[in-house]
matplotlib code that plots the C-alpha trace (Angstrom):
import matplotlib.pyplot as plt

x = [-35.9, -36.8, -36.9, -39.4, -41.6, -41.9, -44.0, -46.6, -47.3, -50.3, -49.5, -51.5, -49.7, -46.3, -47.1, -48.1, -44.9, -42.8, -44.6, -44.2, -40.5, -40.1, -41.9, -39.8, -36.6, -37.6, -38.0, -34.6, -32.9, -32.4, -32.2, -32.4, -32.1, -30.8, -34.4, -35.0, -32.0, -33.2, -36.8, -35.6, -33.5, -36.5, -38.8, -36.2, -35.9, -39.7, -40.1, -37.2, -38.9, -40.4, -37.9, -35.9, -37.2, -37.8, -34.9, -35.8, -35.9, -34.0, -37.2, -38.0, -34.5, -34.7, -38.0, -37.3, -37.9, -40.2, -43.7, -46.3, -49.2, -51.0, -53.0, -49.9, -47.9, -50.8, -51.0, -47.3, -47.4, -50.3, -48.5, -45.3, -47.3, -49.0, -45.6, -44.2, -47.2, -47.0, -43.3, -43.7, -41.2, -37.6, -35.1, -32.0, -29.5, -31.5, -31.4, -27.7, -27.3, -29.3, -27.3, -24.1, -25.3, -26.3, -23.0, -20.0, -17.1, -14.5, -10.8, -8.9, -5.4, -2.4, -2.3, -5.9, -5.5, -5.2, -2.3, -0.4, 0.9, -1.4, -0.3, 3.3, 2.8, 1.1, 3.8, 6.5, 4.6, 4.2, 8.0, 8.4, 9.9, 9.1, 7.9, 10.4, 9.7, 13.4, 15.3, 14.0, 16.0, 14.9, 18.2, 17.9, 14.1, 13.5, 11.7, 9.8, 9.5, 6.0, 7.3, 9.7, 6.9, 4.7, 7.5, 7.9, 4.3, 4.8, 7.7, 5.4, 4.2, 7.7, 9.0, 11.3, 13.1, 16.9, 18.1, 17.1, 18.8, 17.7, 20.9, 20.8, 17.5, 18.1, 14.7, 15.5, 17.5, 15.4, 12.8, 14.9, 13.5, 10.1, 11.8, 14.1, 11.3, 9.8, 12.9, 12.0, 9.5, 12.3, 14.7, 16.2, 17.7, 21.2, 22.0, 21.2, 22.5, 22.0, 24.5, 24.0, 20.8, 21.6, 21.4, 21.2, 22.5, 19.0, 19.1, 22.4, 21.2, 18.0, 20.0, 22.2, 19.2, 17.9, 20.9, 19.7, 16.5, 18.4, 20.9, 21.5, 22.8, 25.9, 26.4, 26.0, 26.9, 26.6, 28.9, 28.5, 26.6, 28.7, 26.7, 27.9, 31.3, 31.8, 28.8, 29.9, 30.0, 26.1, 26.2, 29.1, 28.3, 25.1, 26.8, 26.3, 29.3, 29.7, 27.4, 27.5, 28.6, 30.9, 30.9, 31.2, 31.5, 31.8, 33.2, 33.4, 31.5, 33.7, 34.9, 37.1, 39.9, 37.3, 35.3, 38.4, 38.8, 35.2, 35.6, 38.7, 36.9, 34.3, 36.4, 36.5, 32.7, 32.6, 35.1, 33.5, 34.3, 35.6, 35.4, 36.3, 36.1, 37.0, 38.1, 38.0, 38.0, 41.0, 40.7, 40.7, 44.4, 45.6, 43.7, 45.0, 47.6, 44.8, 42.7, 45.6, 46.3, 42.8, 42.8, 44.1, 40.5, 39.3, 41.6, 39.3, 39.5, 39.7, 39.5, 40.9, 40.3, 42.1, 42.2, 42.6, 42.5, 45.2, 47.7, 51.2, 54.4, 53.8, 50.3, 51.8, 54.2, 51.3, 49.4, 52.3, 52.4, 48.7, 49.3, 50.9, 47.4, 45.6, 46.7, 43.4, 43.7, 42.9, 42.8, 44.8, 44.2, 46.3, 46.2, 45.8, 47.8, 50.6, 52.2, 53.2, 55.8, 59.2, 57.7, 57.7, 61.4, 60.3, 56.8, 57.0, 58.2, 54.8, 53.5, 55.6, 53.9, 50.5, 50.4, 46.7, 46.9, 45.3, 44.9, 47.5, 46.7, 49.5, 48.6, 49.3, 51.4, 54.4, 56.7, 60.4, 63.4, 64.1, 60.5, 61.0, 64.1, 62.1, 59.0, 61.1, 62.0, 58.6, 56.0, 57.5, 57.0, 53.2, 52.6, 48.8, 48.8, 46.3, 45.9, 48.7, 48.2, 51.3, 49.9, 50.9, 54.1, 56.8, 59.7, 58.4, 59.8, 63.1, 64.2, 67.3, 65.7, 63.9, 60.5, 58.7, 61.2, 60.5, 56.8, 57.7, 57.6, 53.9, 52.4, 48.8, 48.7, 45.6, 45.7, 48.8, 48.2, 51.4, 49.7, 51.7, 54.8, 57.4, 58.5, 61.7, 62.7, 64.7, 61.9, 59.4, 61.6, 61.9, 58.1, 57.8, 60.1, 58.2, 54.9, 56.1, 55.6, 52.1, 49.9, 46.7, 47.0, 43.6, 44.2, 47.2, 47.2, 50.3, 48.5, 50.4, 53.9, 55.3, 58.1, 55.5, 55.1, 57.2, 58.3, 55.1, 57.0, 58.7, 55.4, 55.0, 55.8, 54.0, 50.8, 51.0, 51.1, 48.4, 45.5, 43.4, 43.8, 40.5, 41.5, 44.4, 44.8, 47.3, 45.9, 48.3, 51.3, 52.5, 51.6, 52.4, 51.1, 53.6, 52.2, 48.6, 49.9, 51.4, 48.1, 46.4, 48.9, 48.3, 44.6, 44.9, 47.1, 44.3, 45.8, 44.0, 40.8, 39.2, 39.9, 36.8, 38.1, 40.8, 41.8, 43.8, 42.7, 44.9, 47.4, 47.4, 50.5, 48.8, 48.4, 45.3, 47.0, 47.7, 44.0, 43.0, 45.1, 43.9, 40.2, 40.7, 41.7, 39.3, 36.5, 38.3, 37.7, 34.4, 34.2, 35.2, 32.6, 34.4, 36.8, 38.1, 40.1, 39.4, 41.9, 43.4, 41.1, 43.2, 43.0, 40.7, 41.2, 39.2, 38.1, 39.9, 38.9, 39.3, 35.9, 34.3, 36.6, 35.5, 31.8, 32.3, 34.2, 31.4, 28.9, 31.1, 31.5, 28.4, 29.5, 30.5, 28.4, 30.5, 32.8, 34.7, 35.5, 35.8, 37.2, 37.2, 35.6, 33.0, 31.7, 28.0, 27.7, 29.8, 27.7, 24.5, 25.9, 26.9, 23.5, 21.7, 24.1, 22.2, 18.8, 20.2, 22.0, 19.7, 22.4, 22.5, 26.1, 26.7, 28.8, 30.7, 31.6]
y = [20.0, 16.3, 15.8, 18.7, 17.5, 13.9, 14.5, 16.4, 13.6, 11.4, 8.0, 6.3, 8.2, 7.5, 3.8, 3.7, 5.5, 3.1, 0.1, 1.6, 2.1, -1.5, -2.9, -0.9, -1.9, -5.6, -5.2, -3.7, -6.2, -9.7, -11.6, -9.8, -6.4, -5.4, -5.2, -8.8, -9.8, -7.8, -9.1, -12.7, -12.2, -10.8, -13.6, -16.2, -14.9, -14.8, -18.4, -20.0, -21.4, -18.1, -17.5, -14.6, -11.0, -9.3, -7.3, -4.0, -4.2, -1.8, 0.1, 0.6, 1.7, 4.3, 5.8, 5.5, 8.9, 10.3, 11.3, 9.9, 11.2, 10.1, 7.3, 5.9, 6.1, 4.5, 1.7, 1.0, 0.9, -1.5, -3.8, -3.7, -4.4, -7.4, -8.8, -8.5, -10.3, -13.0, -13.6, -14.3, -13.5, -13.8, -15.1, -13.0, -15.2, -14.7, -11.0, -11.1, -13.2, -10.7, -7.8, -9.6, -10.1, -6.4, -5.1, -4.9, -7.3, -5.7, -6.1, -7.8, -6.4, -8.7, -7.7, -8.8, -12.0, -15.2, -16.1, -12.8, -11.1, -12.9, -16.3, -15.3, -14.3, -17.5, -19.5, -17.8, -18.1, -21.8, -22.1, -20.0, -17.1, -13.4, -12.3, -10.1, -9.1, -8.2, -10.9, -14.4, -16.4, -20.0, -21.6, -25.0, -24.9, -28.6, -27.5, -30.2, -30.4, -29.1, -26.1, -25.3, -25.5, -23.3, -20.8, -20.7, -19.8, -16.9, -15.2, -13.2, -11.4, -10.4, -8.0, -6.3, -9.4, -9.1, -12.1, -15.8, -18.2, -21.8, -23.4, -26.7, -27.8, -31.2, -31.3, -28.3, -30.7, -31.9, -29.2, -26.1, -25.7, -24.9, -22.0, -20.8, -20.5, -17.9, -15.9, -13.4, -12.0, -11.1, -9.4, -7.3, -10.4, -9.8, -12.8, -16.5, -19.1, -22.8, -24.4, -28.1, -28.4, -31.7, -30.1, -32.3, -31.8, -30.7, -28.1, -26.8, -26.5, -24.7, -22.3, -21.5, -20.8, -18.4, -16.1, -13.9, -13.0, -11.9, -9.4, -7.8, -11.0, -10.3, -13.3, -17.0, -19.7, -23.4, -24.8, -28.4, -29.7, -32.7, -33.1, -29.8, -31.5, -32.3, -30.2, -26.7, -25.8, -26.2, -23.1, -21.1, -21.2, -19.3, -16.4, -13.2, -11.2, -8.2, -9.7, -8.1, -11.2, -10.2, -13.4, -17.0, -19.8, -23.4, -25.0, -28.8, -29.5, -32.3, -30.1, -31.7, -30.4, -29.7, -27.6, -25.5, -25.1, -24.0, -21.5, -20.1, -19.5, -17.3, -15.2, -12.5, -12.4, -11.5, -8.6, -7.4, -10.6, -9.8, -13.2, -16.6, -19.6, -23.0, -24.6, -28.3, -29.4, -31.6, -32.5, -29.0, -28.5, -29.8, -27.0, -24.2, -23.1, -22.5, -20.6, -18.6, -17.4, -15.9, -14.3, -11.2, -10.7, -10.1, -7.3, -6.3, -9.7, -9.3, -12.8, -16.0, -19.2, -22.3, -24.3, -28.0, -27.7, -30.3, -27.6, -28.7, -26.7, -25.9, -24.6, -22.4, -20.9, -20.1, -18.5, -16.3, -15.0, -14.1, -12.2, -9.3, -8.6, -8.7, -5.6, -5.3, -8.8, -8.7, -12.4, -15.3, -18.9, -21.7, -23.8, -27.6, -28.1, -30.3, -30.8, -27.2, -27.6, -26.7, -24.6, -21.2, -20.6, -20.1, -18.7, -15.6, -12.9, -11.2, -12.2, -9.4, -6.8, -7.4, -4.2, -4.5, -8.1, -8.4, -12.2, -14.9, -18.5, -21.0, -23.6, -27.2, -26.6, -28.6, -25.7, -26.7, -24.9, -23.4, -22.1, -20.5, -18.8, -17.1, -16.5, -14.8, -12.2, -11.8, -11.9, -8.9, -6.8, -7.3, -4.0, -4.3, -7.9, -8.4, -12.2, -14.7, -18.5, -20.7, -23.6, -27.2, -26.4, -28.0, -26.2, -22.8, -23.6, -25.3, -23.0, -21.0, -18.1, -15.9, -15.4, -15.1, -12.4, -10.4, -10.2, -7.0, -5.3, -6.0, -3.7, -4.1, -7.8, -8.8, -12.5, -14.9, -18.6, -20.7, -23.9, -27.1, -25.5, -27.3, -24.2, -24.4, -22.2, -20.0, -19.5, -19.0, -16.3, -14.6, -14.6, -13.2, -10.3, -9.6, -9.6, -6.5, -4.6, -5.9, -3.4, -4.5, -8.2, -9.8, -13.5, -15.6, -19.3, -21.2, -24.6, -27.9, -26.3, -28.2, -25.6, -23.1, -25.2, -23.7, -20.8, -18.7, -16.1, -15.2, -13.7, -11.8, -8.4, -9.0, -10.0, -7.0, -4.8, -6.7, -4.6, -5.7, -9.5, -11.4, -15.0, -16.9, -20.6, -22.6, -26.1, -29.0, -26.7, -28.9, -26.1, -26.4, -24.8, -21.9, -20.9, -20.7, -18.7, -16.3, -15.9, -15.3, -12.5, -10.8, -10.9, -9.5, -6.7, -5.7, -7.1, -9.3, -7.5, -8.0, -11.7, -13.6, -17.1, -19.0, -22.5, -24.4, -27.8, -30.9, -29.7, -32.7, -31.7, -28.9, -30.0, -29.6, -26.8, -25.0, -25.3, -24.0, -20.9, -20.3, -20.6, -18.2, -15.5, -16.4, -14.0, -11.0, -12.1, -10.2, -10.5, -14.2, -16.1, -19.5, -21.5, -24.9, -26.9, -30.4, -33.3, -35.2, -37.9, -40.8, -39.7, -39.0, -37.6, -36.9, -33.3, -32.0, -29.6, -26.7, -27.6, -25.4, -22.5, -22.9, -22.8, -19.8, -18.0, -18.8, -16.9, -13.8, -14.3, -12.7, -13.3, -17.0, -19.1, -22.3, -24.3, -27.3, -30.0, -33.2, -36.2, -34.7, -37.2, -35.6, -37.1, -37.5, -34.4, -32.4, -33.5, -32.5, -29.1, -28.6, -29.8, -27.4, -24.4, -22.7, -23.0, -21.9, -18.9, -18.1, -18.7, -20.5, -21.9, -24.9, -27.4, -29.8, -32.6]
z = [-25.3, -25.7, -22.0, -21.6, -24.4, -23.3, -20.1, -22.2, -24.5, -23.9, -22.6, -25.4, -28.1, -26.6, -26.4, -30.0, -31.0, -29.1, -30.6, -34.1, -33.5, -32.2, -35.3, -37.6, -35.8, -36.1, -39.8, -40.3, -38.0, -39.3, -36.1, -32.8, -31.0, -27.6, -26.4, -27.4, -25.3, -22.3, -22.7, -23.0, -19.9, -18.1, -19.3, -18.4, -14.9, -14.5, -15.7, -13.8, -10.8, -9.8, -7.1, -8.4, -8.5, -11.8, -13.1, -14.8, -18.5, -20.8, -21.6, -17.9, -17.2, -20.0, -18.8, -15.1, -13.5, -16.2, -15.3, -17.7, -15.8, -12.7, -14.4, -16.0, -12.8, -10.9, -13.5, -13.2, -9.4, -9.5, -11.9, -9.8, -6.7, -8.4, -9.6, -6.1, -4.5, -7.1, -6.7, -3.0, -0.3, -1.5, 1.1, 2.0, 0.2, -3.1, -2.7, -2.2, -5.3, -7.3, -5.9, -6.9, -10.4, -10.8, -9.6, -12.0, -11.2, -8.8, -9.7, -6.9, -6.2, -5.7, -2.0, -1.5, -3.6, -1.7, -3.9, -3.3, -0.2, 2.1, 0.9, 1.2, 4.8, 5.6, 3.9, 6.0, 9.2, 8.6, 8.5, 11.6, 9.7, 9.7, 6.2, 4.4, 0.8, 0.1, 1.9, 1.8, 4.4, 4.5, 5.4, 7.1, 7.2, 6.3, 3.1, 1.3, -2.5, -2.2, -0.2, -3.0, -5.6, -3.5, -3.0, -6.8, -7.2, -4.8, -6.6, -8.9, -5.8, -4.7, -7.3, -4.8, -3.7, -3.6, -1.6, -1.7, 0.8, 0.6, 1.9, 3.8, 2.4, 0.7, -1.0, -3.2, -5.3, -8.2, -7.8, -8.6, -12.1, -10.7, -9.0, -11.8, -14.3, -12.1, -11.5, -14.2, -11.7, -9.3, -11.8, -8.9, -7.3, -6.1, -3.9, -4.4, -1.9, -2.5, -0.2, 0.4, -1.5, -3.3, -6.6, -9.7, -13.2, -14.3, -11.5, -12.6, -16.2, -15.2, -13.0, -16.0, -18.2, -15.6, -15.6, -18.3, -16.4, -13.2, -14.6, -11.2, -9.6, -7.6, -5.3, -6.1, -3.6, -4.7, -2.0, -0.9, -3.9, -5.1, -8.3, -9.6, -10.2, -13.9, -14.9, -14.1, -17.8, -17.9, -15.7, -16.8, -20.6, -19.8, -18.1, -20.0, -20.8, -18.5, -15.8, -12.4, -10.4, -7.5, -5.4, -6.6, -4.1, -5.2, -2.1, -1.9, -5.1, -6.4, -9.2, -11.9, -14.1, -16.9, -14.5, -13.8, -17.5, -17.9, -15.1, -16.7, -20.0, -18.5, -16.1, -18.9, -18.7, -15.0, -14.7, -11.4, -9.5, -6.0, -4.2, -5.7, -3.4, -4.9, -1.7, -0.9, -4.6, -4.6, -8.3, -9.7, -8.9, -12.3, -14.1, -11.7, -14.2, -16.8, -14.2, -13.1, -16.6, -16.8, -13.4, -15.1, -16.3, -12.8, -11.6, -8.8, -7.1, -3.3, -2.0, -3.5, -1.6, -2.8, 0.4, -0.3, -4.0, -4.8, -5.8, -6.7, -7.1, -10.8, -10.0, -7.3, -9.8, -12.1, -9.3, -8.4, -12.0, -11.8, -8.5, -10.5, -11.9, -8.5, -6.8, -4.9, -3.3, 0.4, 1.2, -0.1, 1.2, -0.2, 2.9, 3.0, -0.2, 1.1, -2.3, -2.7, -0.1, -1.6, -4.3, -2.5, -3.5, -7.1, -6.5, -4.3, -6.7, -7.0, -3.5, -2.0, -4.2, -2.6, -0.6, 0.2, 1.4, 4.9, 5.3, 4.4, 5.2, 4.6, 7.3, 6.5, 3.4, 4.4, 3.9, 3.8, 5.3, 1.8, 1.7, 5.1, 3.9, 1.2, 3.3, 6.0, 3.4, 1.7, 4.5, 6.5, 3.3, 3.4, 5.3, 5.4, 6.8, 9.7, 9.9, 9.4, 9.7, 9.6, 11.7, 11.1, 9.3, 11.5, 9.8, 11.0, 14.4, 13.5, 10.7, 11.3, 9.5, 12.0, 10.4, 13.7, 14.9, 11.8, 12.5, 14.4, 11.0, 10.7, 13.3, 11.9, 12.8, 14.7, 14.5, 14.6, 14.4, 14.9, 16.2, 15.9, 14.3, 16.3, 18.1, 20.1, 23.0, 20.6, 18.1, 20.9, 22.4, 19.0, 18.7, 22.2, 21.3, 18.1, 20.0, 21.9, 18.6, 17.9, 19.8, 17.8, 18.5, 19.2, 18.6, 19.5, 18.9, 20.2, 20.7, 20.3, 20.9, 23.9, 24.5, 25.8, 28.9, 31.7, 29.4, 29.3, 31.3, 28.0, 26.9, 30.2, 28.8, 25.5, 27.3, 29.5, 26.4, 24.5, 25.6, 22.7, 23.0, 23.0, 22.1, 23.7, 22.7, 24.7, 24.1, 24.5, 25.4, 28.3, 30.7, 34.4, 37.5, 37.2, 33.8, 35.2, 38.2, 35.7, 33.9, 37.3, 38.1, 34.8, 35.4, 38.9, 37.6, 35.2, 32.1, 29.6, 30.6, 27.2, 27.0, 25.7, 24.8, 26.7, 25.7, 28.3, 27.2, 27.0, 29.6, 31.9, 33.8, 35.7, 39.4, 41.5, 43.3, 40.0, 39.0, 42.4, 42.2, 38.7, 39.7, 42.6, 40.2, 37.4, 38.6, 37.2, 33.5, 33.3, 29.5, 29.3, 27.3, 26.6, 28.8, 28.0, 30.6, 29.1, 29.5, 26.6, 25.0, 26.2, 29.9, 32.8, 36.3, 39.4, 39.8, 43.0, 45.7, 43.2, 41.8, 44.5, 43.6, 40.0, 40.7, 43.0, 40.1, 37.6, 39.6, 39.0, 35.2, 33.7, 30.1, 30.3, 28.0, 27.6, 29.8, 28.5, 31.2, 29.2, 30.9, 34.4, 36.6, 39.0, 42.2, 42.6, 44.7, 42.3, 39.3, 41.1, 41.9, 38.3, 37.0, 39.4, 38.8, 36.0, 37.8, 41.1, 39.6, 36.8, 34.2, 30.9, 30.7, 28.4, 30.3, 28.1, 30.4]

ax = plt.figure().add_subplot(projection="3d")
ax.plot(x, y, z, "-o")
ax.set_aspect("equal")
plt.show()
């Protein structure tokens, strides 16, 4: 009703009413009114250099659109026209400023913000990486301290982030705190890799403090950070009981005995642990008995790596006791612990019970003949075993107990490494017989066993049946031309068809004729990717006429990517042919000469 009545009022009467209302309002209001504010704004704009256009007052906004009669409308139009003429011509930029002031502020989304997704994309592109909001892979990117700080500022915009890999970036050390204080923004984080980042004690402390804000963390890799040694407790004491950690790698971190004790104390807090890698920490061995006692708290452990941990015979016994609680163990590596030699006779009671064990690495453990007696009885019982490494244990070859012959009871074996084991003709023959019963064999390493030279024929039948073999290592085996001829015959008969890596290095006794015959049959290795025929470091020899046969064969080996020919002396013409080979044949073979 009011809207209908207003147009019928006379303009003078309405003006008087408005003035009366304003006067009354002023009396009732101690200081100011909304109209005063609007009028002051209007007057301020009119008096400030005369450049900006008048903004409509609150009164005009209220009565805009009402018809007060022709005379009133005419008067208003004349006033507005006069004001426009007086104000002069406004330039375009001033109109834009006024428009911006009139419009309400627009909220900017994180995606549009220069500090959000756009900044993250620019950051990744600067490092030559494809942006990925779930997996942040910045391994070996030569990050600077400034880069780490910038990355930290971007974490609030990556709420879906699950993996952070900053390994092999030395400048992360000393700046990690700037990153960890922002980890609460990425509470879905599952993987954190900080290998070789030169972490400091402060970094370790800040990382520990961040554990409670990343409750989903499953993998933590701190390998090759020597400053972690002696300070692991700064990290472990912050682990929350029942955390979801499944993988913990602390390789070559200069861990001390007290670090081992700190680790043992928190194993009950990480019941889901599946992988524990403490390798290359030679001072942690003295605390291994303490660690072993608490391994019962991680019954789901699948991989235990204690390579080069300074283990002794007593720690080996403690470990064996712990094995009774680790029925799910798939991989056990205790290699490189020379002082455990002689301790297996009292420490294999529970090893035989590991029915799920797939990988056993005992290389360079200085096993004694007594150890071999026990191992010959235990290893054949590991029915799931797929990889066995006994390399650099001289007594494997000279023992009267036929461990190698008993490998026939492990039909799932895919990899057998018996390098530098002092094999004799008898033990080599036993291995050859066992190999007949290993249909899934993919890798066979017999390097540094001189008895193989001239006796490779013992493996003839086994190699014919080894349809899955992909890697054959015969380095420094004292091979002769007859042995290479045998390999050639096998190739020509269609055997070893899946071979990808062949190591014939350090066999200086092979004659030029032997190499020529071998190279003539080499072309049938269609899947071969690596070939090494290098000579021993202390020798050199002119490359014979077989060099042409070799180059001819290379043109027919589409998968070959690397050829080792160290210490072979090439003539000038031979060297030029080798240098031009890739360009002439559109190949990309790496020649190691």
